[in-house]
C-alpha positions in Angstrom: 0.0 0.0 0.0 3.0 2.3 0.5 3.7 2.1 -3.2 0.1 3.1 -4.0 0.3 5.9 -1.4 3.3 7.4 -3.2 1.8 6.9 -6.6 -1.2 8.9 -5.4 1.0 11.7 -4.2 3.0 11.6 -7.4 -0.1 12.5 -9.4 0.6 16.2 -8.6 3.2 15.9 -11.4 0.9 15.2 -14.4 -1.7 17.5 -12.8 -4.7 18.0 -15.0 -3.1 16.6 -18.1 -4.4 13.1 -17.2 -8.1 13.9 -17.0 -11.2 12.3 -18.5 -13.8 15.0 -19.3 -17.2 14.0 -18.0 -20.3 16.1 -17.8 -18.4 19.4 -17.8 -16.3 18.2 -14.9 -13.5 15.6 -15.1 -12.2 12.3 -13.7 -8.6 12.4 -12.4 -6.5 9.4 -11.7 -6.7 10.4 -8.0 -10.5 9.7 -8.2 -9.7 6.1 -9.1 -6.6 5.4 -7.0 -7.6 7.2 -3.8 -10.8 5.2 -3.2 -8.8 2.0 -4.0 -6.2 2.9 -1.3 -8.9 3.9 1.2 -10.8 0.6 0.6 -7.7 -1.6 1.1 -6.5 0.3 4.2 -9.9 0.3 5.9 -10.5 -3.3 4.8 -7.1 -4.4 6.3 -7.9 -2.7 9.6 -11.3 -4.5 9.8 -10.2 -7.9 8.7 -7.1 -8.1 10.9 -8.9 -6.3 13.8 -6.3 -3.6 13.9 -6.8 -0.4 15.8 -7.4 2.8 13.8 -4.8 5.4 14.8 -6.0 8.4 16.9 -6.4 11.6 15.0 -7.5 15.1 15.8 -9.1 16.0 12.4 -10.8 12.8 11.4 -14.0 13.2 13.5 -14.6 16.8 12.5 -13.8 15.8 8.9 -16.4 13.1 8.9 -19.0 15.3 10.6 -18.6 17.7 7.6 -18.9 14.7 5.2 -22.1 13.6 7.0 -23.6 17.1 6.6 -22.4 17.3 3.0 -24.1 13.9 2.3 -27.3 15.0 3.9 -27.3 18.2 1.9 -26.7 16.1 -1.3 -29.6 13.8 -0.5 -31.9 16.8 -0.2 -30.5 18.8 -3.1 -29.8 16.2 -5.7 -32.9 14.1 -5.5 -34.5 15.6 -8.7 -31.3 15.8 -10.8 -30.7 13.4 -13.7 -28.6 10.3 -13.2 -25.4 11.8 -14.7 -25.6 14.9 -12.4 -26.2 12.6 -9.4 -23.2 10.5 -10.2 -20.9 13.5 -10.7 -22.1 15.2 -7.5 -21.8 12.1 -5.3 -18.3 11.3 -6.7 -17.0 14.4 -4.9 -18.2 13.1 -1.6 -16.3 9.9 -2.3 -13.3 12.0 -3.2 -13.2 13.9 0.1 -13.8 10.7 2.1 -10.9 9.1 0.2 -8.6 12.0 1.0 -9.5 11.9 4.6 -8.7 8.2 4.8 -5.5 8.8 2.9 -4.5 11.4 5.5 -5.5 9.0 8.3 -3.3 6.3 6.9 -0.3 8.6 6.1 1.5 8.0 9.4 1.6 4.3 8.8 2.8 4.8 5.3 5.8 6.8 6.7 6.5 4.1 9.2 7.5 4.0 12.8 9.9 6.8 14.0 12.5 6.1 16.6 15.5 8.4 17.5 16.1 11.6 15.5 12.5 11.7 14.5 12.7 15.0 12.6 15.6 13.8 10.5 13.7 10.5 9.8 10.6 12.4 8.9 12.5 14.6 6.5 14.2 11.6 4.8 11.1 9.4 4.7 8.5 11.9 3.7 9.3 15.5 3.2 12.4 14.9 1.0 10.4 12.8 -1.5 7.6 15.4 -1.3 10.0 18.2 -2.2 11.3 16.1 -5.0 7.8 15.6 -6.4 7.3 19.4 -6.1 10.6 19.9 -8.0 9.2 17.8 -10.9 6.1 20.0 -11.0 8.4 23.0 -11.1 10.5 21.6 -13.8 7.5 20.9 -16.1 6.2 24.4 -15.2 9.4 26.1 -16.3 9.3 24.1 -19.6 5.8 25.3 -20.1 6.5 28.9 -19.2 9.5 29.3 -21.5 8.6 27.0 -24.4 4.7 27.1 -24.4 3.7 30.4 -22.6 0.4 30.5 -24.4 -1.8 27.4 -24.1 -4.6 28.9 -26.0 -4.5 26.1 -28.6 -5.4 23.6 -25.9 -7.5 25.6 -23.5 -10.6 25.6 -25.7 -10.6 21.8 -25.9 -9.7 21.3 -22.3 -12.1 23.9 -20.9 -9.4 26.0 -19.3 -8.6 29.7 -19.5 -5.5 30.3 -21.6 -3.6 32.3 -19.0 -1.0 33.5 -21.5 2.5 34.2 -20.3 2.0 32.7 -16.8 3.6 29.9 -14.9 1.0 27.1 -14.8 2.7 23.9 -15.8 0.7 20.7 -15.9 -1.9 22.2 -13.5 -3.3 24.3 -16.3 -4.1 27.1 -13.9 -1.6 29.5 -12.3 -3.9 30.3 -9.4 -4.1 26.7 -8.2 -0.4 26.1 -8.7 0.5 29.4 -6.9 -1.7 28.3 -4.0 0.1 25.0 -3.8 3.6 26.7 -3.9 2.4 29.1 -1.2 1.7 26.1 1.0 5.0 24.4 0.3 7.3 27.4 0.9 6.8 27.6 4.7 7.3 23.9 5.0 10.6 24.1 3.2 11.5 27.2 5.2 11.1 25.3 8.5 13.7 22.8 7.4 16.0 25.5 6.3 16.1 26.9 9.8 16.4 23.5 11.5 19.2 22.0 9.4 22.6 22.4 10.9 24.7 21.5 7.8 25.8 24.6 5.8 25.7 22.5 2.6 22.2 21.4 3.2 21.1 25.0 4.1 22.6 26.2 0.8 20.7 23.5 -1.2 17.4 24.3 0.6 18.0 28.1 0.2 18.5 27.7 -3.6 15.4 25.5 -3.8 13.4 28.2 -1.9 14.5 30.9 -4.3 13.4 28.7 -7.3 10.0 28.1 -5.8 9.6 31.8 -5.0 10.5 32.7 -8.5 8.0 30.1 -9.9 5.3 31.5 -7.7 6.2 35.0 -8.8 5.8 34.0 -12.4 2.2 32.7 -11.8 1.3 36.4 -11.5 -1.5 35.2 -9.2 -2.6 37.9 -6.8 -4.4 35.3 -4.6 -1.2 33.3 -4.4 0.9 36.5 -3.6 -1.5 37.4 -0.8 -1.6 33.8 0.5 2.2 33.5 0.7 2.5 36.9 2.3 0.1 35.9 5.1 1.8 32.5 5.6 5.3 34.0 5.8 4.1 36.7 8.1 2.8 34.1 10.6 6.1 32.2 10.3 8.4 35.1 10.7 6.4 36.9 13.4 6.8 33.9 15.6 10.3 32.8 14.7 12.4 35.5 13.0 10.8 39.0 13.1 13.7 40.7 11.4 12.9 38.7 8.2 9.6 40.6 7.9 11.4 43.8 7.0 13.8 42.0 4.6 10.8 40.1 3.1 8.9 43.3 2.5 11.9 44.8 0.7 12.4 41.8 -1.5 8.8 41.5 -2.4 8.6 45.2 -3.3 11.7 45.0 -5.4 10.4 41.8 -7.1 7.0 43.4 -7.9 8.5 46.7 -9.2 10.9 44.8 -11.4 8.1 43.4 -13.4 5.6 45.6 -15.2 3.0 42.8 -15.3 3.3 42.1 -11.6 3.1 45.8 -10.8 -0.1 46.1 -12.8 -1.7 43.1 -11.3 -0.8 44.0 -7.7 -2.0 47.6 -8.4 -5.3 46.3 -9.7 -5.6 44.1 -6.6 -5.1 47.1 -4.3 -7.6 49.1 -6.3 -10.2 46.3 -6.2 -9.7 45.9 -2.4 -10.2 49.6 -1.9 -13.3 49.5 -4.0 -14.8 46.6 -2.2 -13.8 47.6 1.4 -14.0 51.4 1.3 -16.4 51.9 -1.6 -14.6 55.0 -2.8 -13.1 54.1 -6.2 -14.0 52.3 -9.4 -10.6 50.7 -9.8 -11.9 47.2 -10.3 -10.2 45.2 -13.1 -12.2 42.9 -15.4 -11.2 39.7 -13.7 -12.0 40.9 -10.2 -15.3 42.3 -11.4 -16.4 38.9 -12.7 -15.3 37.3 -9.5 -17.2 39.8 -7.4 -20.3 39.3 -9.6 -19.9 35.6 -9.1 -19.7 36.0 -5.3 -22.8 38.2 -5.2 -24.9 35.8 -7.3 -23.7 32.8 -5.4 -24.6 34.4 -2.1 -28.1 34.9 -3.4 -28.3 31.1 -3.8 -27.3 30.7 -0.1 -30.0 33.1 1.0 -32.6 30.9 -0.7 -31.2 27.7 1.0 -29.5 28.9 4.2 -29.6 25.8 6.4 -28.2 22.9 4.3 -27.6 24.7 1.0 -28.4 23.6 -2.5 -26.7 20.3 -2.1 -23.0 19.4 -1.9 -21.4 19.6 -5.3 -24.6 20.3 -7.1 -23.4 23.9 -7.7 -22.7 23.2 -11.4 -26.3 22.2 -12.0 -28.2 24.4 -9.5 -26.2 27.5 -10.2 -26.7 26.8 -14.0 -30.5 26.7 -13.4 -30.2 30.2 -11.8 -28.1 31.5 -14.6 -25.0 32.0 -12.4 -22.7 29.7 -14.4 -22.6 27.7 -17.6 -22.4 24.1 -16.5 -20.3 23.0 -19.6 -17.3 25.0 -18.3 -14.6 23.3 -16.2 -14.7 26.1 -13.7 -18.4 25.9 -13.1 -18.1 23.4 -10.3 -18.2 26.0 -7.6 -18.1 29.7 -6.7 -14.8 31.5 -7.0 -14.1 30.7 -3.3 -13.9 27.5 -1.3 -15.6 29.0 1.7 -18.4 30.5 -0.4 -18.9 27.2 -2.3 -19.2 25.3 1.0 -21.6 27.9 2.3 -23.8 27.8 -0.8 -23.8 24.0 -1.2 -24.0 22.8 2.4 -25.6 25.8 4.1 -24.6 27.3 7.5 -24.4 23.9 9.1 -21.9 22.6 6.6 -20.0 25.9 6.6 -19.5 25.9 10.4 -18.5 22.2 10.4 -16.0 22.9 7.7 -14.5 25.8 9.6 -14.2 23.6 12.7 -12.5 21.0 10.6 -10.0 23.6 9.2 -9.4 24.9 12.8 -8.5 21.4 14.0 -6.0 21.1 11.2 -4.3 24.4 11.3 -4.8 26.0 14.7 -4.0 22.9 16.7 -0.7 22.5 14.9 0.2 26.1 15.8 -0.7 25.4 19.4 1.5 22.4 19.4 4.4 24.5 18.2 3.7 27.3 20.8 3.2 25.1 23.8 5.4 22.0 23.3 7.5 21.8 20.2 9.3 25.2 19.7 12.4 23.2 18.8 10.5 21.5 16.0 9.7 24.2 13.4 7.8 21.8 11.1 4.6 22.4 13.1 4.9 26.2 12.6 5.8 25.6 8.9 2.6 23.6 8.4 0.5 26.0 10.4 1.9 28.9 8.2 1.4 26.9 5.0 -2.2 26.0 6.0 -2.9 29.6 6.7 -1.6 30.5 3.2 -4.0 27.9 1.7 -6.9 29.0 3.9 -6.4 32.7 2.8 -6.1 31.5 -0.8 -9.4 29.6 -0.4 -11.2 33.0 0.0 -10.5 33.7 -3.7 -10.1 30.2 -5.3 -11.6 26.7 -4.8 -8.2 25.6 -3.5 -9.4 23.5 -0.5 -11.7 21.6 -2.8 -9.1 21.0 -5.5 -7.6 17.5 -5.1 -4.1 18.4 -6.2 -3.9 20.9 -3.3 -6.2 19.3 -0.7 -4.5 15.9 -1.0 -0.9 17.0 -0.1 -2.2 19.4 2.6 -4.1 16.6 4.3 -1.3 14.0 3.9 1.2 16.4 5.6 -1.3 17.0 8.4 -1.7 13.2 8.8 2.1 12.7 8.9 2.5 15.3 11.6 -0.2 13.7 13.6 1.9 10.5 13.4 5.0 12.3 14.6 3.2 14.0 17.5 1.7 10.7 18.6 5.1 9.0 18.5 6.6 11.7 20.6 3.8 11.5 23.2 4.3 7.7 23.4 8.0 8.2 24.0 7.3 10.7 26.8 5.0 8.2 28.5 7.8 5.6 28.4 
């Protein structure tokens, strides 16, 4: 099963290139392999009467799944068979990812002495290599195929000309993933004692930062800024000033980045202060999508329109065209959850996210200040959570899967350390 586990994680490399279009949505290899792994792991536990490992986020996660399933029952009952199959498949997907994360500790294996070093060698080092493969293909795309317009019409993606998107076919999603990975890598940069290893990690960090910069994704910029702020305010405050200077220089060095950040500031000013019309076309469409999506929530406030029925229900209301790949949700994970599962699902999802991110931060603050990986994960998760305000990143399997797996692996490390303390 460990081989299957790593095969599942390695699917971040081909991204959306291996995708079977179906009903406006698409079937990824993860949708086939993840349920298979979950079935084998749970089946093994039941057949051999093995104990399921304790975990902080599994119960909140399955509470959300139960509410999502209830909302689906109420919201999808009158849809045609194809729509029902598509919508229920996303519930199977989230269950499979939860079980994958639950099993992640066992896939890493038992940790003994030098747990942090073992964890890096067994899990994070391979994960960073997989990320490096994603980056390599991304740089090939950026420099040799900067305009994917030829393929975007057939695949249902936006062309995103001149932006770093690689095999993920969307710079916003890829930027959100990189914003999650950077604080994780940064935690090992601070912890490693060897100057040679620090130099290697430092160079890798610069490459990832450059790749994220080339996505020209404002949501990714903001997500990374929030994640790094949390990391540095708790660990190395002087880096905040240095980081601001580097970010400013980087943005000013690129005319495109300057325009996009300027448009973002103008849009924020328009939305928050209501005193300017500086809303660019992309942000205007997103705001309009948010407004019309929120109107759906107002009609179905308790359990929403039905989990993952947004493509069909929102199409009935004229909010989206269900034939588009991006029509699966509102331009925000949190708004999508609110609209499709109502206030009950929204609150349970927030609690689930709190158990993942906030508790790791508490572990770092109270017990594990010498182990920066907990802070790295909490900062990375904050980045993804901020990103989820603007993109469906926490419902996107290529982001949600590695985030949950890292959380499961850290659960395993914490449980191992507690067991050693008792001994």
